[in-house]
N, C-alpha and C positions, 0 to 999 in steps of 0.2 A: 279984894278981894285977895284973901295970901293965897299963894299959890300951893299946891297941897304934891304930897312925895305921889311918884310911881305906886301901882299897884304890883306886890308883886304875888306868884303861886308860890304858896306855901309861909309865906310868911303871917304867921300868927295878928302883928300890928297891923296889916296892908288892909284889916278886915275885907278882907275876900272871900269869908267864908272857910278858905281853906286851914286845914290845920297840915304843920308841919311834920312831913312827912319822913322816917326812914329811907335811906339805900336799900332797895332792894337785893335778896338772898343772894342774888348774879354776881349784883356788883360788889359785896361783903369780902374782906379778905379774913383769912379765916386762919388762926392761929395752926393749923395741919396745912392751908395751906404755906404762910411762911416757913413752916418750919420745912416743909417740900423743898420751898425757895432755897433756905437757908443748909439745903444738906447737898438741894446741887450745887452751889455753892460753892462748899466747903470739898467733894467731893471733885470739883473740876481743874482745881490742880492735880490732885493728886492722881486723877486719873493718865493726863497730862505728862506729867514726872514718870509712872507706872508706865504709858506706852514709851517714853523717851527710857526708859530703863530697859525695857524689851529691846525694842530695836537697837540701842548699845549691846545687848549681853547675844542676840543674832551674831552681830559684824564680830564681837572677840568670838565666838563660835567655828566663824567662818574662820578666820582668822588664824585657829587653833586646828583646825583641818586641816588648811593651808600651810602652817607651818610644820605642822605632822609630816605630810605627804615631801615637804623639800626633805624634810630631815633624813626618814628612808631614803628619797632618792639621790641624796646627799651619802650616806652611809653606802649605798649600792654602789656609785663613785667610787671612794674611798677603797673596797675591798676590793673592783678591778684594778685601780693605783697600786693595793700592793699586790696583786698577782701579776701582774703586769711587771712591779720592781724586781721579786724573787726571780719570775723567769729571766729578765736579762739578764741578774745577777748568774741565776748555771750558766746563763750562754757563754758571760763575760770569764767563769769559771772552766768551760769546754772549747772557749778562744786561747785562753795560755795553756791548758794539757795540751789542745793541738800543733802546738808553737811549738811548746818540750818536744815531742814528738817530732814534729819536723828538722827540728832540730838536732837531733836523735839521731835520726834517717840520713840528713846530710854526713852528718861526723860520722856513722857508718859505710858511706859510698867513696869517700875519698882515704886515695888509698895509707895502710899505717904509717909506717916510714916514709918521708920523704926521699928520692935517691940521689 
């Protein structure tokens, strides 16, 4: 006798009497499923880039705030320095004036013609 091929369920030639069945609805991939998967895949890099861009934007805004704060502080320091420099100049002028007055007083305290 010749060896017979094993019978496979759903194989019309196997003679088991069952018909070849289509996959059930739950296992079929629909066009909507493919479209949704494609949108997810195409939006994934966009979402990642958007998240990265948002993060970088927040960092830039924070750096802007810090830079503004530093500029304001530097402006305060510059104003204080200018005020101090003006005070030093005024004091130098007063010292020069006092030196001249002291020299004048010394000259007046000496006898006029030495004898």
